[in-house]
C-alpha positions in Angstrom: 52.4 25.9 18.7 54.0 25.0 15.4 52.9 26.7 12.2 51.3 23.5 11.0 49.3 23.0 14.3 48.2 26.7 14.2 47.0 26.3 10.6 45.1 23.1 11.5 43.5 24.8 14.5 42.4 27.8 12.5 40.9 25.6 9.7 39.1 23.5 12.4 37.7 26.7 14.0 36.6 28.1 10.7 34.8 24.8 9.8 33.1 24.7 13.2 32.1 28.4 12.9 30.7 27.9 9.4 28.8 24.8 10.4 27.2 26.6 13.4 26.4 29.6 11.2 24.9 27.3 8.5 22.8 25.5 11.2 21.6 28.8 12.7 20.7 30.2 9.3 18.8 27.0 8.5 16.9 27.2 11.8 15.7 30.8 11.1 14.0 29.9 7.8 10.3 30.8 7.7 7.6 28.2 7.1 7.1 29.6 3.6 10.8 29.3 2.7 10.9 25.7 4.0 7.9 24.6 2.0 9.3 26.4 -1.1 12.6 24.6 -0.7 10.8 21.3 -0.2 8.9 21.8 -3.5 12.1 22.9 -5.3 13.9 19.7 -4.0 11.3 17.6 -5.8 11.8 19.4 -9.1 10.2 22.8 -8.7 6.7 24.1 -9.1 6.9 24.4 -12.9 8.0 20.8 -13.3 5.4 19.5 -10.8 2.6 21.5 -12.5 3.2 19.5 -15.7 2.1 16.3 -13.9 -1.6 16.0 -14.1 -1.6 12.4 -12.9 0.9 9.6 -12.2 1.0 6.0 -11.2 3.3 3.7 -9.4 3.4 0.3 -7.7 4.3 -0.3 -4.0 4.0 -3.8 -2.6 0.9 -5.5 -4.0 -0.9 -2.2 -4.7 -0.9 0.1 -7.7 -1.5 3.8 -7.0 -3.1 6.3 -9.5 -2.8 9.9 -8.2 -4.3 13.1 -9.7 -2.9 16.5 -9.1 -6.2 17.6 -7.6 -5.8 15.2 -4.7 -7.9 12.3 -5.9 -6.4 8.8 -5.7 -7.2 5.3 -6.6 -5.5 2.1 -5.4 -5.9 -1.3 -6.9 -4.8 -4.9 -6.0 -4.5 -7.6 -8.5 -2.8 -8.7 -11.7 -4.5 -7.8 -15.0 -7.0 -8.8 -16.1 -8.0 -9.7 -12.5 -8.5 -6.8 -10.0 -9.7 -8.1 -6.6 -9.7 -4.9 -4.6 -10.1 -1.2 -5.3 -10.0 1.9 -3.1 -11.3 5.2 -4.5 -10.2 8.2 -2.4 -12.1 11.5 -2.8 -12.3 14.6 -0.6 -15.6 13.5 0.9 -15.3 9.8 1.2 -13.3 6.7 0.5 -14.9 3.6 -1.0 -13.5 0.1 -0.9 -14.6 -2.7 -3.2 -13.3 -6.1 -2.3 -14.6 -9.1 -4.4 -17.7 -7.0 -5.3 -18.5 -6.1 -1.7 -18.5 -2.2 -1.4 -17.9 -0.6 1.9 -16.8 2.9 3.1 -13.6 3.7 5.0 -14.2 6.0 7.9 -12.6 7.5 11.0 -8.8 7.6 11.4 -8.0 5.3 8.4 -10.0 7.7 6.2 -8.1 10.7 7.6 -4.7 9.0 7.1 -5.4 7.9 3.6 -6.8 11.3 2.5 -3.7 13.0 4.0 -1.4 10.6 2.0 -3.4 11.3 -1.2 -2.7 15.1 -0.7 1.0 14.4 -0.2 1.3 12.1 -3.2 -0.7 14.6 -5.4 2.0 17.1 -4.7 4.7 14.6 -5.8 5.6 13.8 -2.2 5.9 17.4 -1.2 4.0 19.7 1.2 2.7 21.8 -1.6 -1.0 21.0 -0.7 -0.5 21.6 3.0 1.2 25.0 3.1 -1.8 27.0 4.3 -2.5 24.7 7.3 1.0 23.9 8.6 2.7 25.1 11.7 6.5 25.1 12.0 7.9 23.7 15.2 11.7 24.1 14.5 14.5 21.6 14.2 14.3 18.3 16.1 17.3 16.1 16.8 17.3 12.4 16.0 20.7 11.3 17.1 23.2 13.2 14.9 20.5 14.1 12.4 18.4 17.2 12.6 15.0 17.4 10.9 12.5 20.2 10.3 9.2 19.5 12.0 6.0 20.8 10.5 2.7 19.8 11.9 -1.0 19.9 10.9 -4.2 18.0 11.5 -6.2 15.8 9.1 -9.6 14.9 10.5 -9.0 13.7 14.0 -5.3 13.0 13.4 -2.3 15.0 14.4 0.2 14.8 11.5 3.9 15.6 11.9 6.0 16.0 8.8 9.8 15.7 9.1 12.1 17.1 6.4 15.8 16.6 6.0 17.7 19.7 7.0 20.2 19.6 4.1 17.9 18.4 1.3 14.4 19.6 2.5 12.9 16.3 1.2 10.4 14.2 3.1 12.0 11.9 5.7 9.2 10.9 8.0 5.5 11.3 8.7 3.9 10.4 12.1 0.1 10.1 12.3 -1.3 10.2 15.9 -4.8 10.0 17.3 -7.2 8.0 19.4 -9.9 5.6 18.4 -13.5 6.2 19.6 -12.8 3.6 22.3 -9.8 5.7 23.5 -7.1 3.4 22.1 -3.9 5.1 20.9 -3.4 5.2 17.2 0.0 5.9 15.8 1.3 5.1 12.3 4.8 6.0 11.0 6.1 6.3 7.5 9.9 6.5 7.1 10.9 7.4 3.5 14.0 6.0 1.8 16.7 7.6 -0.3 15.6 10.1 -3.0 15.8 8.9 -6.6 15.7 11.1 -9.7 13.2 10.1 -12.4 12.5 12.3 -15.5 13.7 15.4 -13.7 11.7 14.7 -10.5 13.2 13.6 -7.2 11.0 11.2 -5.3 11.5 8.7 -2.5 12.3 5.3 -3.8 10.7 3.5 -0.9 9.0 3.8 2.5 8.7 1.8 5.6 5.2 1.8 7.2 4.7 0.7 10.8 1.9 0.9 13.3 2.4 0.9 17.0 1.8 -2.6 18.2 2.3 -4.3 14.8 5.2 -5.3 12.6 6.1 -2.8 9.8 6.5 -3.4 6.1 8.9 -2.0 3.5 7.4 -0.8 0.2 9.6 -0.1 -2.8 8.3 2.1 -5.6 8.4 0.8 -9.1 6.8 1.2 -12.5 6.5 4.9 -12.1 4.5 6.5 -15.0 3.9 10.2 -15.5 0.7 11.4 -17.1 -0.4 7.9 -18.2 -3.6 8.0 -20.3 -6.6 7.4 -18.1 -10.3 7.2 -19.0 -12.3 10.2 -17.8 -14.1 8.4 -15.0 -11.3 6.0 -14.1 -10.4 7.6 -10.8 -14.0 7.5 -9.6 -14.9 4.0 -10.7 -15.0 1.4 -8.0 -15.5 -1.7 -10.0 -13.4 -4.8 -9.7 -12.9 -7.7 -12.1 -13.1 -11.1 -10.3 -15.4 -13.0 -12.7 -18.9 -14.1 -11.8 -20.4 -16.3 -9.1 -23.5 -18.5 -9.6 -25.2 -20.3 -6.7 -27.7 -23.1 -7.3 -28.9 -26.0 -5.1 -25.8 -27.7 -3.9 -23.6 -26.1 -6.5 -21.3 -23.1 -6.7 -19.8 -21.8 -9.9 -17.0 -19.3 -10.1 -13.5 -18.4 -11.5 -9.9 -18.8 -10.9 -8.3 -15.6 -9.5 -4.7 -16.7 -9.2 -2.6 -19.9 -9.1 0.9 -21.1 -8.3 2.9 -24.2 -7.5 5.3 -24.7 -4.7 8.0 -27.4 -5.2 6.8 -30.6 -6.9 3.8 -31.4 -4.6 1.7 -28.3 -4.0 -0.7 -26.6 -6.4 -2.5 -23.5 -5.0 -5.7 -22.1 -6.7 -7.2 -18.9 -5.5 -10.9 -18.6 -6.2 -13.5 -15.8 -6.3 -15.7 -17.4 -3.7 -16.2 -15.4 -0.5 -17.7 -16.2 2.9 -21.1 -15.0 1.7 -21.0 -17.6 -1.2 -20.1 -20.4 1.2 -22.8 -19.5 3.7 -25.4 -19.4 1.0 -24.3 -22.8 -0.3 -24.6 -24.2 3.2 -21.3 -26.1 3.6 -19.3 -26.5 6.8 -16.0 -28.0 8.1 -15.3 -31.6 7.0 -17.9 -31.5 4.2 -16.8 -33.4 1.1 -17.0 -31.4 -2.2 -16.5 -32.3 -5.8 -14.2 -29.7 -7.4 -14.7 -29.4 -11.2 -11.9 -27.7 -13.2 -11.4 -28.3 -16.9 -12.0 -32.0 -17.5 -11.0 -33.0 -14.0 -13.1 -33.8 -11.0 -11.3 -33.7 -7.6 -12.7 -34.5 -4.2 -12.0 -31.8 -1.6 -12.4 -31.5 2.2 -13.8 -28.1 3.2 -12.6 -26.1 6.3 -14.3 -22.9 7.4 -11.1 -21.8 9.2 -7.4 -22.5 8.6 -7.0 -26.3 8.4 -5.0 -28.0 11.2 -1.4 -28.9 10.4 -2.2 -32.6 10.4 -4.7 -32.0 7.5 -2.0 -30.6 5.2 -0.2 -33.9 4.6 1.0 -35.3 1.2 -2.1 -36.3 -0.8 -4.4 -33.8 0.9 -6.9 -31.9 -1.2 -8.5 -29.0 0.9 -10.4 -25.8 0.6 -10.3 -23.0 3.2 -10.3 -19.2 3.7 -7.3 -17.2 2.5 -5.3 -16.2 5.7 -5.3 -12.6 4.6 -8.2 -11.8 2.3 -11.8 -12.3 1.6 -11.8 -15.3 -0.7 -11.1 -19.1 -0.5 -8.1 -21.1 -1.5 -7.8 -24.7 -2.8 -4.6 -26.7 -1.9 -3.8 -29.8 -3.9 -0.8 -31.5 -2.2 0.1 -34.2 -4.7 2.6 -34.3 -7.6 -0.2 -35.6 -9.8 -1.8 -32.2 -9.9 1.2 -30.1 -10.8 0.8 -30.6 -14.6 -2.7 -29.0 -14.2 -1.0 -25.6 -13.9 -0.4 -25.7 -17.7 -4.2 -25.5 -18.2 -4.9 -22.8 -15.7 -5.4 -19.1 -16.5 -7.0 -16.1 -14.8 -10.8 -16.2 -14.7 -11.0 -19.9 -15.8 -14.4 -21.3 -14.9 -14.5 -23.6 -11.9 -17.3 -25.3 -9.8 -17.8 -27.1 -6.6 -20.7 -29.4 -5.7 -21.8 -30.8 -2.3 -21.4 -34.6 -2.1 
């Protein structure tokens, strides 16, 4: 063996030995040490303790998180807020277009668990006393620390990066009252440093049996000024609805144009409003907006493809949501967008 080969062999052996030693040392860390390093990786206890609340956007939702575990989520663009979730230790309330309901079961447990994670700046700070350490788990060439706990009726597995101790993955597992399997996975993206804190820049959420979605964090604000009762208020701002004989008044929620021949108007009218007005598919309606009166065709489900032809003027339920949309498929209505604004009064009348 030449001197060069002997030296290369020795260096390779030392690298392999040090890697094995490092991996072995990492695997013998205690649960307490792993959680401490996870907290330190995010900025440390002292830095995290300075954050009383913070907010950020992910997808269409804005999150407001307090250090005590409370969380509020809103959907909408100011001044319009169409949906609000208020997450407390005892219950979760949802207000969607002024209809208030309570989130229960597995969804409640999952959301409360995420609120605890976020309140610790995406660390396991709030879980330390109820975690079990199950060692290192291999995912291809990558090894992750596996720590597990329960939230309500859910088994929750947290996976941390071996080298950075930052959150990599969360798996929620359980069964519905009917016995169906429930599994939701959160895979967290690369860590980004913001104001001395290191937080995930995104996550990919997926549920078994459905397509997943990527959520990128933006507009992060630390200690924004919030009114004293803000995190407990469940009110939305979608305008007012007035129902009279054959008439329904309301407000514009959102609007947009697509190309040169489609104007879309989102209203604050919900299924309850439509049922009380007593209209059904193929009914003709007079739509009053500003100084214009437009005849619409109503559909109580998504209109057939043949109904969405040039010149069509239709009203139907939003595919994903609680309210109704108006589609005006004609170039003559595109200039109307200049007169539109959030909460602009609108009205429909039965013909």
